[in-house]
N, C-alpha and C positions, 0 to 999 in steps of 0.2 A: 737286229735280226729278230729279237724277241717281239718287237712291235709288229713286224711283218707276219710272224707266225700267228699272233693273236688276231690280226686283221683277217687272215685267211680262214681261220676257224670261225670267226664271227660272221663272215660272209656266207659260209656253208650253213650255219645255224639260222640265219635270217632268211635264206633263200627257200627253206623248206617249210612244211606245215608244222603244226604243233606237235605232231607225232614224233618229230625229230628230238623232242625234249628227252626221250629215253635213250637216244643214241649219243655216242661220244665220237668226235672226230679229232684226229691228230695229224698234222702235216709234218713233212720232213723235207729238208733240202740238203743235197750232197753234191760235192764237186770232186771229180776225179781228174788228175793231171797225169798224163802218161807220156813217157819217152820210149820209143820202140825202134828196133831194126827188124825189117821184114824183107826177106829175099824172094818173096812171091813175085812172079813176073807181073801180076796185076798191079803191084804197088809201084812199079818202076815208071820211067819216063814213057808217056804214050808214044813217043817216036822211036823207042827202042824195040828190038826184036824180042819175041817171047823167049823167056829163059835167061835174058840178060838184065832184068830189072832188079829191084831191091834198093831200099834206101832208108835213111833215118826219117822218122816221122814224130810229130807231137800230136797229142790228142787231148782235148779238153771236153769233159762231159758233165754238164750240170744235170742233175736229176731231181725232179720235184715229185714227192709222193704224198698220198693221202690215205689214211687208215680210218675205218669205220667199225664201231662195235656197238652192239646192243644185246639184250638178253637172248635174242633168237638168231642173230646173224653176225657175221664178221666179213669184212671186205677190205680190199686195198687196191689202189690204182696208182700208176706212175706215168710220167712222161720224161724222156731224156733226149737231149740233143748232143750229137757228137761232132765237134769241130776238128777236122783232120787237116793238118798242115804237113805237106810232103816237101822236104827240103830239096831233094834231087831234081824234081820236075817243077817245083814252085807251084804246084797245084793245091788248092784248098777247097774242101767240100764240107757240107753240113749234112749229117745223117740224122734220122729220126727213129726213135723207138718208143713204144707205148704198150701198156698192159693193164689188165684188170682181173681181179679174182673176187668171187663172191660165194659165201657158204651160208645158206639160209635154212633154218629149221621150219618146215611148213606145218607139221603136226608132231605129235609125240612119236609117231612111227615113220615119218617121212621127212626127207631133207633134199635140198636142191644145191647143186654145185655148178658154178659157171666160171669159165676162164677164157681169156683171149690175149693174144700177142700180135703186135703189128710192127713191121720193120720196113723202112725205106732207106737202104744203106748202099754205100760203095765199099765199105770195109768188110771183107769176108768174115773176119773174126767176130763180128757182132751177131751173126746168124746162128740159130740153134742147130742147123744142119750144115755139115761141110760138103763140098763138092758141087754146090749149086752154082755159085758165080764163077764162070770160067773166062771172064773178060773183065775189063775195067768199067763196064756198063753198070749203072745202078740197078738194083733188084728190089722188087716189091714182094714182100712175103708176109703171110699171116696164118695164124692158127686160132681155132676156136673150139671149145668143148662145153657141152652142157649135159648134165646127167641128173636123174632123180633116183634116189634109193629109198625103198620102202621095206619096213620090217613086217613081213607077212605073218610069221610066228616068232616065238622067242629064239628059234634056231635058224629060221629061213629068211634070207634077204633077197629082194628082187630089184634089179637095177636096169634102167633104160637110159641110153645115152646117144648122143650124136656128136661127131667130130668133123671138123672141116679143116682143110689145108689148101693153101693156094700160093702160087709163085708166078711172077712175071718179070722177065728180064727186059730192060729198056734198051733194046737194040733192034735194028731192022731184021725181019725174017723170023723173029722169035714169037711163039704163041704162048699165051698164059696157060698154066696147068692147074688143075683142081682135083681134089679128092673129097668125096662125100662118104661118110662112114657111120651110118646108124647101127646100133647094136642093142642086144638085150641079154642079160645074164642073170643067173640064179646061183646063190651060194648057200650051202647048208653046213652048219657047224655040227659035225658029228661028235667031236670031243672038244675039250678046252684048247687043244693044240691044233687039231685037224679040221679043215673045212674043204668040202668038195663042191665043185661048180660045173655048170653047163653054160655055154654061150653060143649065140648066133650073131654073125656079123656080115653086113653087106658093105661092099666097097664099090663106088662108082668113080672111075678115072676118066678125066676129060683133058685133052691137050689139043687146043685148036678145035678142029672138027672131028678128031679121032676120039671115039668113046669105047671104053671097055669096062667090064664089071666083074665082080667075084662074089660068090657066096661061100661062107665058111661056117662049119659047126665044130665046136671044140669042147673038150673036157678040161677041167682045171683042178689043181690041188694047192692048198696053202697049208704049210706046216710050220709051227713056231718051234724051232730047234731049241732056243733058249729064251730067256726073258727079253733079250736084246736082238736076237737073230731070227729071221723068218725066211722061208723058202717058198717060192711060188712057181708052179709049173703049169703051162698051158700047151695043148696040142690037139691037132685034128686036121681033116682034109679041107682044101680050098678048091672050089670049082671056078676056074677062070674062063671068061668068054671074051675074046677079042673081036673088034669090028671087022678085021680082015680074015676071020675064020680060024685064027690061031687059038683054039680051045685046048684046055688041058686041066688035069688035076695035080695039085702039088701040096705038100704038107706045110702046115704052119706049126712051128715049135718055138716056145719061149721058156727060158729058165732064168729066174731072178733070185739072187741071194742078197739080202740086205741086213746090215747090222748098224744100229745107231746107239752109241754109248756116250757117256760123259766126256771121255777123252779120245776115243778111237771110233771112226766110222769106216765102213767098207761096203761097196756095192759091186755086184757081179751080174752081168746081163749077157745072155747069148741066145741066138735063135735064127730062124729062117722064116721069111714072110714076103709079102708083096708091098711095094712102096710106089709112090707117085709124087706129083707136084714138084718136080725138080726144076721146071722151067725150060728144059731142053728136050725131053722126050716124055712119053706117057707112062707106061707101067713097067716096072723092073722087079725081078725077084732079087732078094738080098739075103746074104748071110752076114751076121754081125756078132761081135763079141766085144765087151768092154769091161774094164776093171777100174774102180776109183777108190782111193784110200785117203783118209785125212786123219791127222794126229795133232791133238792139242797138248802142248807140253806145259804151258802155263796159261793164265788168263790173257796174256799178251801175245804169246808166240804160238803159231800153228804152222804146219806144213801139209802139203797135199801132193799126190801123184796120180796120174791117170794114163791108161793105155787102151787102145781099141784097134780092132781089125775088121775089114769089110771085104766082101765080094759081091758083085752084082752083075746082072745081065738082063737081056730083054725077056719079059714074061711070055709064056708061063715057065719055060725052063731051058732057054737057049744057053748052052755052055755050062749048065749047072754041074755036070759031072766032070768038067775039065779042071782037074786039080792042078795042073801045071799052067804054063803060059798059053793064053788063047786070045785071039782077036775078038772073041765074043764076050769076054769077061774082063771086067775091071776089078782090081784088087789093090789094097793098100793098108797102111796102118798110120796111127797117130800116137805119139807119146808126149807127155808134158808133166811139168811139176812147178811148184811155187812155194813161197814162204810169205806169211803175213806177220807183221809185228805192229801191235797197237801201242803207239806212244802215249796216248791219253784218250779220253772219251771223244775227242774231236779229230784226231789225226791217226792215220794208219798207213804204214809203209808196206808195199808189196813188190815182189820180184817174181818173174815167171819166165819159163822157156818152153817152147813147143816145137815139135817137128811133125809134119804131115808128109807122108811119102807114098809113092806107088811102087809096088813090088812086082806088078804084072805089066800088062800093056796099058796104053792110054785109056781114058774113060770110054767105055763101050758106046756111050751115047754120042760122044762128040770128038773123040780123039785128041784130048788135051791133057798134058801133064800138069798135075796140080801140086807137085812137090814144093814144100816151103819150110823155112825155119824162121822162128819168131823169138825175139828176146825183148822183154819189156820190164820197166820199172814204173811204179805208180805211187802217187800220193793221194789218199782219200781224205777229203775234208768234210766232216759232218757239221754243217752249220747249226742245225737243230734237229 
């Protein structure tokens, strides 16, 4: 494997111009072997009725990565293939995942950030968003972000960005969905701890031939509570315009609390906003809240836990004030936890459990119950 690693690095160096001499490339190869039980109906025998599925599965995931560093930039890219073997149905599929991240210093005052993620999967747990795949059909999903940040003055930063999200479900009658989201924001550091910001954001939602858009203007606040803990708050009005004349104004609110320490991390996120690119409908309003915690006990042993809650309905505000059960609103929760134990630099053991459940009616967009329980054990092998 050492010879393979050297060969990959040599190919990258020989393929580029002489400017690559200042850059350092490092490749990596990792294999994850997973055994899982999943009672999600999408994991069951295709001949079974919805709600009666669930079975034991094995998953093998080789992941090839490449990192790049030079005095002005850092970047990494990866490709992973997931081989899923479902014992109950005898079905075997191959999923694909890929990603790229790049951070480039353009000048002393300006930097560029770029990221992208691509998924073509049949396993719902591989996606960064829950609730999109509501059948056994493969789903094509992608995210991309690009942003430029400039230091206007020692206290003032200006940032312009563009984000894209797209989803397409591979089954008859489904249309692809897309979201285009350019934005510009300004942050002023009034003190060492406090920064104040202004933001304008445009959202264009497309699902088949159905197009809607939204304009938003927001204020923001960032406050460093301690050396390790920061609070970020954003809020303001959003003007939504639907193609069928369903216009309206709704609030956008986002509260984020993050702590990153040597032994303990915690993240809290809650808010209300517009979302799209689900692959099943166009624009939804969404309430969301999530909490993630991780604790490192030793260099080898760590545990984590996570919980989240959601509500959503059709934009701009159909059923938004329905706090109880409503046919116009979908709501549910997810909880999970796991433990990691590193045997040595090459081997890591993991165990995880997750539950995703609906506490209201079926998904407002499609009337499907997505409740599921997942238990998994994994062995991570780092080849180099």
